[in-house]
N, C-alpha and C positions, 0 to 999 in steps of 0.2 A: 205370554209364555209363562207356564207355571214353574215353580221352583221344584227341583228334584227332591224326593223324600229323603230325609236324613235317616241312616240306619239306626235302629235302636241299639243301646249298649249291649243288650243280650245277644243280638245278632252278630256282634263283634267279639264275643267271648268264645272260649274254647270248652268243649265237653270232653271229659275223659271216659273211655269205654274199656272195660275189662271184666274179669271174673273174680268173684269173691272166694273166700275159703271153702264155701259149700258148692261151688260150681255155677252159681247163678250169675247172670250178666248184670253188671252195674254201670250206670251212667251217672256222672256227677260233674258239675262245673267246678272250677278251681276255687270259687268263693263259697262253695257248699250251700248255695241258695236254691239249686235246681238239681233234681236227679231222681233216680228210681232203681228198683231191682226188677229184673226180667228173667223169665225161664229160658229164653233162647236169644241168641245173638241177633237174629233178624228183627225181633221186636225191639231190642235195645237200640239197634242202629236206626230203625224206623222212627222211634221216639226222638233220638238225637238229631236226625235230619229234619224232622218236622219242627222241633223246637228251635232250630237254628236256620230256618228259611232254606232248607235243602242245600246247605253249603258243606259238602264233604270235607273241605279243608279245615272246618271248625271241629272235627272229631278226631281225637287222638286215641289210638289203640294202645293200651298199657299192658306190657308183658308182666307176667307174675300176678301177684294178688292186688286187687283193688277193692278194699272194703268201703262200703257206704258210710261216710262219716256224718254225724249229726250236724245241723247248721251251727255256725259259729255262735257262741253265746248260750247255747243250750247244752245241758249235761244229759248224757244218756240215762 
């Protein structure tokens, strides 16, 4: 009997999804290691679900403004 595969740390993290000040859709993880800017909600959600093994519970919609932050340690 084979061992069950252990989920990767990324598949256990959460992605935030919302709109920036310009109206673009933004996806970003809490650690600011993964993310992107999209022109529409459908593409942003598609990226988020693909990146997190199609787990809708891993995507949190953020009301208000969600600006894409640079990765920690990098200055804009």
